[in-house]
C-alpha positions as CSV (number, residue, x, y, z in Angstrom):
1,M,10.4,-5.4,-8.9
2,T,12.5,-4.0,-6.1
3,G,15.4,-6.2,-4.9
4,R,16.8,-5.6,-1.5
5,L,20.0,-6.7,0.1
6,A,20.1,-8.6,3.4
7,D,20.4,-5.3,5.3
8,S,16.9,-3.9,4.7
9,R,18.0,-0.4,5.6
10,R,20.0,-0.2,2.4
11,R,18.6,1.2,-0.8
12,P,17.1,-1.2,-3.4
13,A,19.7,-2.9,-5.7
14,L,17.6,-3.7,-8.7
15,Y,14.4,-2.7,-10.5
16,Y,12.7,-4.9,-12.9
17,A,9.5,-4.2,-14.8
18,S,7.5,-6.6,-17.0
19,R,5.1,-5.8,-19.8
20,D,2.2,-7.5,-18.0
21,R,1.4,-9.5,-14.9
22,R,1.8,-13.0,-16.3
23,Q,3.4,-15.4,-13.8
24,E,6.2,-16.4,-16.2
25,H,7.9,-13.0,-15.6
26,P,8.6,-13.5,-11.8
27,E,9.2,-17.2,-12.3
28,R,11.9,-16.4,-14.8
29,H,13.5,-13.5,-13.0
30,L,13.6,-15.4,-9.6
31,K,14.5,-18.7,-11.1
32,N,17.6,-19.2,-9.1
33,F,16.7,-16.9,-6.1
34,T,16.3,-18.3,-2.6
35,G,15.1,-16.1,0.3
36,I,12.1,-14.1,1.3
37,L,9.6,-12.6,-1.2
38,Q,7.5,-9.9,0.1
39,A,4.5,-8.9,-2.0
40,D,0.7,-9.0,-2.2
41,A,-1.1,-12.3,-2.7
42,Y,-0.9,-12.2,-6.6
43,G,-1.4,-15.7,-7.8
44,G,1.4,-15.5,-10.3
45,Y,3.9,-15.9,-7.4
46,N,2.4,-19.2,-6.1
47,P,4.8,-21.5,-8.0
48,L,7.7,-19.8,-6.2
49,F,6.4,-21.1,-2.8
50,K,5.8,-24.7,-3.8
51,V,7.6,-27.3,-1.7
52,D,9.0,-29.0,-4.8
53,R,10.4,-25.8,-6.3
54,N,14.1,-26.0,-7.3
55,P,16.3,-25.2,-5.6
56,V,14.1,-24.5,-2.7
57,P,10.7,-22.7,-2.1
58,L,10.8,-19.0,-1.3
59,T,9.5,-17.7,2.0
60,Q,6.3,-15.8,1.5
61,A,5.9,-12.5,3.4
62,L,2.6,-10.8,2.7
63,C,1.7,-7.1,2.9
64,W,-0.5,-5.9,5.7
65,A,-1.3,-2.6,3.9
66,H,-3.1,-4.7,1.3
67,S,-5.2,-6.6,3.9
68,R,-5.9,-3.4,5.8
69,R,-7.1,-1.6,2.6
70,K,-9.7,-4.3,2.1
71,F,-11.2,-3.7,5.5
72,F,-10.8,0.1,5.3
73,V,-13.0,0.3,2.2
74,L,-15.8,-1.2,4.3
75,A,-15.1,1.1,7.3
76,D,-14.3,4.4,5.6
77,I,-16.9,6.7,7.2
78,A,-15.7,9.9,5.5
79,S,-15.8,8.4,1.9
80,N,-19.1,6.7,2.7
81,A,-20.6,10.0,3.8
82,K,-19.8,11.5,0.4
83,R,-21.8,8.8,-1.4
84,G,-25.1,10.0,0.2
85,K,-28.0,7.7,-0.5
86,N,-25.8,5.3,-2.4
87,A,-23.6,4.7,0.7
88,A,-23.3,1.2,2.0
89,P,-23.6,0.6,5.7
90,I,-20.4,0.9,7.7
91,S,-19.2,-2.5,8.8
92,P,-18.6,-2.7,12.5
93,V,-16.4,-5.8,11.9
94,A,-14.4,-4.0,9.3
95,L,-13.9,-1.0,11.6
96,E,-12.7,-3.2,14.4
97,A,-10.4,-5.0,12.1
98,V,-8.8,-1.7,11.0
99,K,-8.3,-0.7,14.7
100,R,-6.6,-4.0,15.5
101,I,-4.3,-3.8,12.4
102,D,-3.5,-0.2,13.2
103,A,-2.2,-1.3,16.6
104,L,0.4,-3.4,14.7
105,F,1.4,-0.5,12.6
106,D,1.9,1.6,15.8
107,I,4.4,-0.9,17.0
108,E,6.2,-0.9,13.7
109,R,6.6,2.9,13.8
110,D,8.0,2.6,17.3
111,I,10.6,0.1,16.3
112,N,11.5,1.6,13.0
113,G,15.3,2.1,12.7
114,L,16.2,-0.7,15.1
115,S,18.3,-3.7,14.1
116,A,16.5,-6.8,12.7
117,N,17.2,-8.7,16.0
118,E,15.8,-5.8,18.1
119,R,12.7,-5.6,15.9
120,L,12.2,-9.3,16.2
121,Q,12.4,-9.2,20.0
122,R,9.8,-6.4,20.2
123,R,7.5,-8.1,17.8
124,Q,7.7,-11.3,19.8
125,K,6.9,-9.3,22.9
126,D,4.3,-6.8,21.7
127,S,3.0,-7.9,18.2
128,R,2.5,-11.6,18.7
129,P,-0.1,-11.3,21.4
130,L,-2.0,-8.9,19.1
131,I,-1.6,-11.3,16.2
132,D,-2.9,-14.3,18.1
133,A,-5.9,-12.3,19.4
134,L,-6.6,-11.1,15.9
135,Q,-6.7,-14.5,14.4
136,T,-9.0,-15.8,17.2
137,W,-11.3,-12.9,16.7
138,L,-11.4,-13.1,12.9
139,R,-12.2,-16.8,13.1
140,S,-15.0,-16.1,15.6
141,E,-16.5,-13.3,13.5
142,R,-16.4,-15.3,10.3
143,T,-18.7,-18.0,11.8
144,K,-21.3,-15.3,12.5
145,L,-21.4,-13.8,9.0
146,S,-23.5,-14.9,6.0
147,R,-21.8,-15.7,2.7
148,S,-23.2,-12.5,1.2
149,S,-21.6,-10.3,3.8
150,P,-18.9,-8.0,2.1
151,V,-16.6,-8.3,5.0
152,T,-16.2,-12.1,4.6
153,E,-13.9,-11.5,1.6
154,P,-11.1,-9.6,3.5
155,I,-11.4,-12.0,6.5
156,D,-11.0,-15.0,4.2
157,Y,-8.2,-13.3,2.3
158,M,-6.2,-13.1,5.6
159,L,-7.1,-16.4,7.3
160,K,-6.3,-18.5,4.1
161,R,-2.9,-16.8,4.0
162,W,-2.0,-16.6,7.7
163,D,1.5,-18.0,7.5
164,G,2.4,-15.3,4.9
165,F,1.0,-12.5,7.0
166,T,2.8,-13.7,10.1
167,A,6.2,-14.2,8.6
168,F,7.3,-10.9,10.1
169,L,7.1,-12.5,13.5
170,S,9.9,-14.9,12.8
171,D,12.3,-12.7,10.9
172,G,13.1,-9.1,11.9
173,R,14.2,-8.2,8.4
174,V,10.6,-8.6,7.0
175,C,8.6,-5.4,6.8
176,L,5.0,-5.2,7.8
177,T,4.1,-3.9,4.3
178,N,5.4,-3.8,0.8
179,N,5.1,0.0,0.6
180,A,8.8,0.5,0.0
181,A,8.6,-1.4,-3.2
182,E,5.4,0.3,-4.2
183,R,6.9,3.8,-3.7
184,A,10.2,2.8,-5.5
185,L,8.3,1.9,-8.6
186,R,6.2,5.0,-8.8
187,G,9.2,6.8,-10.5
188,F,8.9,4.4,-13.5
189,A,5.6,6.0,-14.6
190,L,4.2,2.7,-15.8
191,G,0.8,4.1,-16.7
192,R,-0.6,4.8,-20.1
193,K,0.1,8.5,-19.9
194,S,3.8,7.9,-20.4
195,S,3.5,5.4,-23.3
196,H,3.6,8.2,-25.9
197,D,7.3,8.8,-25.2
198,R,8.7,5.4,-24.6
199,P,12.3,5.9,-26.0
200,S,13.0,9.1,-24.0
201,M,11.2,7.8,-20.9
202,K,13.3,4.6,-21.0
203,K,16.5,6.7,-21.3
204,R,15.5,8.9,-18.4
205,M,14.8,6.1,-16.1
206,Q,18.0,4.3,-17.0
207,N,19.9,7.4,-16.1
208,R,18.0,7.7,-12.9
209,H,18.4,4.0,-12.0
210,P,21.8,2.8,-13.4
211,L,21.1,-0.8,-12.6
212,S,18.0,-0.7,-14.8
213,R,20.3,-0.6,-17.9
214,S,20.3,-4.4,-17.9
215,L,16.5,-4.6,-18.2
216,K,15.2,-6.2,-21.4
217,G,11.9,-5.5,-22.8
218,W,11.3,-2.5,-20.4
219,S,8.1,-0.8,-21.2
220,P,6.7,2.4,-19.5
221,A,3.3,1.2,-20.3
222,G,3.7,-2.2,-18.6
223,T,2.0,-3.1,-15.4
224,G,5.0,-4.7,-13.7
225,H,5.3,-6.5,-10.4
226,R,5.8,-4.9,-7.1
227,E,7.6,-6.9,-4.5
228,S,10.7,-7.0,-2.3
229,I,13.3,-9.7,-2.2
230,I,15.2,-10.1,1.0
231,D,18.3,-12.0,1.9
232,G,18.8,-12.9,-1.8
233,R,20.9,-15.8,-2.9
234,S,21.2,-16.5,-6.6
235,N,23.1,-19.4,-8.2
236,S,23.1,-17.7,-11.6
């Protein structure tokens, strides 16, 4: 887990890795946290967004890189060509979705480095019209597709979680993706290849990330959770 301070341009303040992806881990770690949780749509986070959560529900901010990836798989012409006869037909709907999402990424690249308020103003001016058009288009295309169409999955993934995907339109601190947390955790080498040297690996990572010294049950073979927490407030 990557924790961020309110100023999203500052370096992460805490790394937390769990042995598995059971929901009890983020629930325990974020028990007293209030603020914004930016991550993928992993179901283990759902209790953190419930209206009856104590002290208050977290604000969900979903990752557009995850949603784009689901469409891109169905629109990847280069990879599809390598499959030869086993290649699935390229989905025109998925290809159009990727183009529309990429337009949002273009805006984000242009406003990168601006203050949160400046980013929010640009998003309201430039991104919101694209978002509204995208939602309308996705709903329209969904009605034309059969249940067996592969592209229905990424469309439903987005439409059912629209509030989480559009959180960046109401808060300039929210990133369009969770890529920063994903990149930050790569250094932990959580895969099986590092499990043969757990003691020394743990020592190296604690030296590299001093705040990780407080982690209990750290395991280089664990899967962990990858998310960002913004504007954190903890009562603990």
